[in-house]
Structures are given as structure tokens and as C-alpha cells.
C-alpha positions as CSV (number, residue, x, y, z in Angstrom):
1,M,-11.4,-4.9,2.2
2,Q,-14.0,-4.1,-0.9
3,R,-17.0,-6.5,0.2
4,M,-16.2,-5.2,4.0
5,Y,-15.6,-1.0,2.9
6,S,-17.3,-0.6,-0.5
7,S,-19.9,1.5,-0.7
8,K,-18.7,3.5,1.7
9,D,-15.8,3.7,0.2
10,E,-17.2,4.2,-4.1
11,A,-19.4,6.9,-2.5
12,R,-15.8,9.0,-1.3
13,G,-14.7,8.1,-4.1
14,V,-10.6,7.4,-4.9
15,D,-8.9,11.9,-4.3
16,G,-11.7,11.3,-0.8
17,T,-10.3,7.5,-0.2
18,F,-6.3,9.1,-1.2
19,M,-6.2,11.4,1.5
20,W,-7.6,8.7,4.2
21,L,-4.4,7.2,2.6
22,M,-1.9,10.1,3.5
23,E,-3.1,10.1,6.8
24,E,-2.9,6.5,7.9
25,V,0.7,7.3,6.3
26,G,1.4,9.9,8.8
27,E,0.1,8.2,11.1
28,L,3.3,5.0,9.8
29,A,5.1,7.9,9.7
30,A,4.3,8.3,13.6
31,A,4.6,5.3,14.8
32,L,7.5,3.8,13.5
33,R,9.7,7.0,15.5
34,E,7.9,6.8,18.4
35,G,5.9,4.0,18.8
36,T,5.7,0.6,20.3
37,P,5.4,-2.5,18.1
38,A,1.7,-3.2,18.3
39,E,1.0,0.9,17.4
40,T,3.9,0.1,13.8
41,A,2.0,-3.4,13.4
42,A,-1.4,-1.8,13.2
43,E,-0.7,1.2,11.1
44,F,1.2,-0.5,8.6
45,A,-2.3,-3.2,8.8
46,D,-3.8,0.4,8.2
47,V,-1.8,2.0,5.3
48,L,-2.3,-1.8,3.9
49,A,-6.0,-1.2,3.9
50,W,-5.8,2.3,2.5
51,L,-3.6,0.9,-0.2
52,A,-5.6,-2.3,-1.4
53,T,-9.3,-0.3,-1.6
54,I,-8.0,2.9,-3.5
55,A,-7.2,0.1,-5.6
56,N,-10.6,-1.9,-5.3
57,V,-12.1,2.4,-6.3
58,A,-10.0,2.8,-9.1
59,G,-10.5,-0.7,-10.8
60,I,-7.5,-2.1,-9.9
61,D,-6.8,-5.6,-8.6
62,L,-3.9,-5.1,-6.7
63,Q,-3.2,-8.9,-5.6
64,R,-2.5,-8.8,-9.8
65,A,-0.6,-5.9,-10.3
66,V,1.8,-7.3,-7.8
67,L,2.1,-9.2,-9.1
68,E,2.8,-8.8,-12.5
69,K,5.4,-5.5,-11.5
70,Y,7.1,-8.4,-9.1
71,G,6.7,-11.7,-9.1
72,R,9.1,-12.6,-12.1
73,G,11.4,-10.5,-9.7
74,C,12.5,-7.2,-9.3
75,P,12.0,-4.6,-12.3
76,G,15.2,-3.3,-12.4
77,C,17.6,-5.8,-12.4
78,G,15.5,-9.0,-13.1
79,A,16.5,-10.9,-9.7
80,M,14.8,-12.5,-7.0
81,V,17.1,-11.1,-4.9
82,C,17.6,-8.1,-6.7
83,A,21.4,-6.7,-7.2
84,C,20.4,-3.4,-8.9
85,D,22.9,-0.8,-6.8
86,T,21.5,0.8,-3.7
87,A,21.1,4.3,-5.1
88,E,18.6,3.0,-7.8
89,K,15.6,3.1,-7.0
90,P,14.5,-0.5,-9.4
């Protein structure tokens, strides 16, 4: 994502890029309700791409952030298969 879009993304900034992410999240929500599996998959890809883009613009290594938070298990209970109560958000 960074190589492909960084000059456009940096010019747009975090706020502008965040608005694009929100649009894609809305499209994903619609696809989950009434889209085909292919449409839904494409919207998941778009959401992930825009999330990675925001991380790049903000100077965050997204892969490192995910590994640090989730690489050793659930941040709530610490287990590799979450054992938190379903009412909790780990």
C-alpha cells in the first residue's frame, strides 16, 4: 500500500484518509447484508487497504502493532484461544 499510494495518501493526510476508510466500512456493511461473497470479499480488501494506508500516513508499523498486541494471545485473558466472557470486549 505504501509503495502504491503513499504520495497521494500523505497529501490527503490522516483525516482525509480516515474519511475514505469510513466510506469503505459502510460499503462493507452493505455487502455483508446484501452482497455476493465476491462483493463482500472485495469490500473486506478495501477496508484492510485503507486501514493500512492510515497506519502508513500516521507512521505506524501496522504489522508490528498487531503482533505486539495479539502475538502472544488475547490481550484480555492471555490465551491463544480467547477464554474471555462473551460479554467482554478483549
